[in-house]
C-alpha positions as CSV (number, residue, x, y, z in Angstrom):
1,M,75.8,-61.3,-17.2
2,T,76.0,-60.7,-13.4
3,K,77.6,-57.5,-13.4
4,Y,74.8,-56.1,-15.7
5,R,71.7,-57.8,-13.4
6,V,73.2,-56.0,-10.4
7,P,72.0,-52.6,-11.6
8,Q,69.2,-53.9,-12.9
9,F,68.3,-55.5,-9.6
10,L,68.9,-51.9,-7.9
11,T,67.3,-50.3,-10.4
12,I,64.2,-52.2,-9.9
13,L,64.5,-51.9,-6.6
14,L,64.4,-48.3,-6.7
15,I,61.7,-47.8,-8.6
16,L,59.5,-50.3,-5.7
17,L,60.6,-48.2,-3.2
18,S,59.8,-44.7,-4.8
19,F,56.2,-46.5,-5.1
20,L,56.2,-47.3,-1.5
21,P,55.0,-43.9,0.1
22,L,52.2,-43.9,-2.3
23,I,51.6,-47.5,-1.4
24,L,51.7,-47.0,2.7
25,V,49.4,-43.8,2.6
26,W,46.6,-45.6,0.1
27,I,46.4,-48.6,2.3
28,N,46.3,-46.8,5.7
29,G,44.2,-44.0,4.7
30,R,41.4,-46.3,3.0
31,S,41.2,-48.5,6.1
32,S,40.1,-45.4,7.7
33,I,37.7,-43.8,5.5
34,Y,34.0,-44.5,6.7
35,I,32.0,-45.7,3.6
36,S,29.0,-43.7,4.3
37,L,27.5,-41.1,7.1
38,D,25.6,-44.3,8.4
39,S,28.7,-46.3,9.7
40,V,30.2,-43.0,11.2
41,E,30.9,-43.2,14.6
42,S,30.7,-39.9,17.0
43,T,33.2,-37.7,18.0
44,S,34.2,-34.7,19.3
45,V,35.1,-32.8,16.3
46,A,35.1,-32.6,12.5
47,I,38.2,-31.2,10.6
48,V,36.9,-29.6,7.2
49,F,39.5,-28.7,4.8
50,G,39.4,-25.4,2.7
51,A,39.3,-26.1,-0.9
52,G,39.0,-23.0,-2.7
53,L,36.8,-20.1,-3.7
54,T,35.6,-18.7,-6.8
55,A,36.2,-15.8,-8.0
56,K,33.3,-14.2,-6.4
57,G,34.1,-15.3,-3.2
58,A,31.8,-18.0,-3.0
59,P,33.0,-21.8,-1.9
60,S,33.9,-23.8,-4.9
61,D,32.1,-26.9,-5.8
62,A,34.6,-29.1,-4.0
63,L,34.5,-26.8,-0.9
64,M,30.5,-26.5,-0.9
65,D,30.3,-30.5,-0.9
66,R,32.7,-30.5,2.1
67,L,30.5,-28.2,4.1
68,T,27.6,-29.9,3.4
69,V,28.9,-33.4,4.6
70,A,30.5,-31.8,7.5
71,S,26.6,-29.9,8.6
72,Q,25.4,-33.6,8.2
73,L,27.4,-35.1,10.5
74,Y,26.0,-32.0,13.0
75,E,22.6,-32.5,11.8
76,R,23.2,-36.3,13.3
77,G,24.4,-35.5,15.8
78,L,27.8,-37.3,15.5
79,V,30.1,-34.1,16.4
80,N,30.1,-31.7,18.6
81,A,31.8,-29.0,17.2
82,L,33.2,-28.3,13.6
83,L,36.8,-26.4,12.7
84,V,37.2,-25.0,9.3
85,S,40.2,-24.1,8.5
86,G,41.5,-22.6,5.1
87,D,43.7,-19.9,3.7
88,N,43.4,-16.0,4.5
89,P,46.5,-14.8,2.7
90,T,44.7,-10.7,2.1
91,E,41.6,-9.0,3.8
92,D,39.8,-10.1,0.2
93,Y,40.3,-13.5,0.3
94,N,39.3,-15.4,3.6
95,E,38.4,-18.6,3.0
96,P,37.7,-20.0,6.8
97,E,35.1,-17.2,7.0
98,V,33.3,-17.9,4.0
99,M,33.1,-21.2,5.3
100,K,31.9,-20.2,8.7
101,N,29.3,-18.2,7.3
102,T,28.3,-20.8,4.9
103,L,27.8,-23.4,7.4
104,I,25.7,-20.7,9.7
105,D,23.9,-19.2,6.6
106,A,23.0,-22.0,4.3
107,F,23.5,-25.0,6.7
108,A,21.5,-23.5,10.1
109,V,24.6,-24.5,11.8
110,P,24.9,-22.6,15.5
111,K,27.9,-20.0,15.1
112,E,29.1,-21.4,18.7
113,L,29.9,-25.1,17.2
114,I,31.8,-23.8,14.7
115,F,35.4,-22.5,15.5
116,V,38.0,-21.1,12.4
117,D,41.5,-21.9,11.8
118,Y,42.5,-18.7,9.6
119,A,46.3,-20.3,9.2
120,G,45.3,-23.7,7.4
121,R,47.1,-22.8,4.1
122,R,48.3,-26.2,3.5
123,T,46.7,-29.6,4.7
124,Y,50.3,-30.1,7.0
125,D,49.4,-26.7,8.7
126,T,46.0,-27.6,9.4
127,C,46.6,-31.0,10.7
128,R,49.4,-29.7,12.8
129,R,47.9,-26.6,14.3
130,A,44.4,-28.4,14.8
131,H,46.5,-30.6,17.5
132,E,48.6,-28.0,18.8
133,L,46.4,-24.7,18.9
134,W,42.9,-26.3,19.4
135,G,44.5,-29.7,21.3
136,I,42.5,-32.2,18.9
137,E,43.7,-36.0,19.6
138,D,40.2,-37.5,17.9
139,A,38.8,-36.6,14.8
140,I,36.6,-36.8,12.0
141,L,38.1,-35.5,8.7
142,V,36.2,-34.0,6.0
143,T,37.1,-33.6,2.5
144,Q,37.2,-35.5,-0.7
145,G,38.1,-38.4,-1.6
146,Y,41.5,-38.5,-3.1
147,H,42.9,-36.3,-0.4
148,L,41.7,-38.5,2.5
149,P,44.6,-40.8,2.2
150,R,47.2,-38.2,2.9
151,A,45.2,-35.8,5.2
152,I,44.8,-39.4,7.4
153,W,48.3,-39.7,7.2
154,I,49.7,-36.1,8.3
155,C,47.1,-35.4,10.8
156,E,48.1,-38.9,12.6
157,S,51.6,-37.7,12.3
158,F,50.7,-35.3,14.3
159,G,48.8,-37.3,16.8
160,I,45.3,-37.1,15.7
161,Q,43.6,-40.3,15.6
162,S,41.8,-39.8,12.4
163,A,38.9,-41.4,10.6
164,G,37.7,-39.7,7.3
165,I,34.2,-39.3,5.3
166,S,34.3,-38.5,1.8
167,A,32.5,-35.2,0.3
168,T,32.6,-36.3,-2.9
169,L,29.3,-35.7,-4.3
170,Q,30.0,-35.2,-7.7
171,P,32.6,-35.0,-10.6
172,Y,34.4,-32.1,-10.2
173,V,35.9,-30.3,-13.6
174,K,39.6,-30.4,-12.5
175,Q,39.1,-33.8,-10.8
176,I,41.6,-35.8,-12.8
177,P,44.2,-33.0,-12.7
178,F,43.2,-32.7,-8.6
179,K,43.9,-36.7,-8.6
180,I,47.6,-36.0,-10.3
181,R,48.5,-33.5,-8.2
182,E,47.9,-35.6,-5.2
183,V,50.8,-37.9,-6.1
184,G,53.2,-35.4,-5.9
185,A,51.9,-33.9,-2.7
186,I,52.3,-37.4,-0.8
187,Y,55.8,-36.9,-1.5
188,K,55.9,-33.5,-0.4
189,S,54.4,-34.4,2.2
190,F,56.9,-37.0,3.2
191,I,60.0,-34.6,2.8
192,D,57.8,-32.6,5.3
193,L,57.2,-34.8,7.7
194,Y,60.7,-36.9,7.8
195,L,63.0,-34.6,6.4
196,F,62.8,-30.9,6.4
197,E,60.4,-28.8,8.1
198,P,58.3,-26.7,6.7
199,D,57.5,-22.8,7.3
200,Y,54.0,-22.7,9.0
201,I,52.3,-20.4,11.2
202,A,52.5,-21.4,14.8
203,G,50.7,-20.4,17.5
204,E,49.9,-20.4,21.3
205,S,46.7,-22.8,22.3
206,I,43.8,-21.4,21.6
207,Q,41.0,-23.8,22.9
208,D,40.8,-27.6,23.8
209,L,38.3,-29.0,21.4
210,D,38.6,-32.4,22.6
211,P,38.7,-32.6,26.1
């Protein structure tokens, strides 16, 4: 009996350990998420994560909601600057430029308060570049609720004291696949942060947004 119990115990232990990253990221992230705009404490900058464009080059529903919440942070005087970060792989697909123009045209955010990171290909890239290129040490992160715990974890791993505000303003067509994908993304982020550093676009300091 004993010789069978040891492998069973190890199997159970490995299963429990496999869930540990998910549990730690979720617990840490949930404790750093504001429940509403009314509870947000002011800080220098908000980081707005990209979420894709439509076939016509407009913000996706998820991205538009992120821009909406970011504009509300500005309108309430809760941030002094917005860093929009997204992917820009080709001349025809420039997510951060669309984000900037939407904030200006649809929400009347002054262009001088919007800063653009054209190489925010992933959450990892956005957080790392925000700290290394933009000098950010304290930020409000703007993204959907299912993404916030991972975004907070990654940004804090790069030295950004982070709190989040959810931009989940509606049900999304691919909401369930997004949430399932997020589980795998947490494990991938663990590998990126602690095991194998991924390729990313580095650069020199651009401007200190968090003096």
